[in-house]
N, C-alpha and C positions, 0 to 999 in steps of 0.2 A: 844850349836847346839842340837836339840830335835832329840832322835833315832827314826828312822822310823820302825814303828810296821810292823812284819810280818804276815798280816791278812791271815787266811787260809780259813774263811767262814764269808759270812754276811747274815742276816736273819731278820725276825720278829717274836718274842715270840708271840704264838697263845695265844690269850686272857688277862686275868689279870696276871700282874707280881706284886708281892708283897714284892719283894726284895731277898736278900740272907738268906740262912739258911742250917744248915748242910743236905747233901745229897739230896738238892732240886733237882727236875728233870726241865729241861727247854726245852721246846717242841715248835720247830720252826714250822711255818705254811707250810715249805714245807717237812715236817716228821722228819726231823732232832731231834735227842734226846740228850742231855747234862745232866751229873749229877754233880753238885757241889762236888768236892773233899777237899775243903779245908774248917776247921770250922771257919767260919766268920758269923755274923748276923748283916744284914742291912735292915731296913725298908724302903720301897720306893714302891709308887703306881704308876702303868702306864697301859695301855690298849695296847695292839698289839705294844710294843716298839719296834725300831729298834736296832739289836745288831751287834757286830762283835765278832768273836772268832780270837785270836791271840796267836802266838806262841812265847815263851821267854824262853831260857835256857831248852829248850827240853819238856817243860810244857805248856800246854794249858789255855787261860783266857778268860772269857766273860767279855764284857765292853756293857755296855747298855746306848742308849743316853738319856743324860740328868742326869746320874748318874756318878759321879767322884771317884768311886771305883770299882774295877775289883776283881774277885776271880776265882780261880783255878776250870777248869772243866775237866771232861773227856767225849769223845764220846761213847754212848751207843746205837744208831741207826744212 
């Protein structure tokens, strides 16, 4: 049975998304900003992709629609 995600925010990344890289900042169209806090590199290109931020074990992760990987993030705005 699949574990239900604790989604804390949904939104759209503003402009081009080119993947994950250390300390990358993800800016949402509604003004939220999240910084990648995990050393992970993934190349992926999308324009204005939909995303979800979910919480697991006290940490926050971003999930980009169409990408099967997640990365830990921290909210900065």
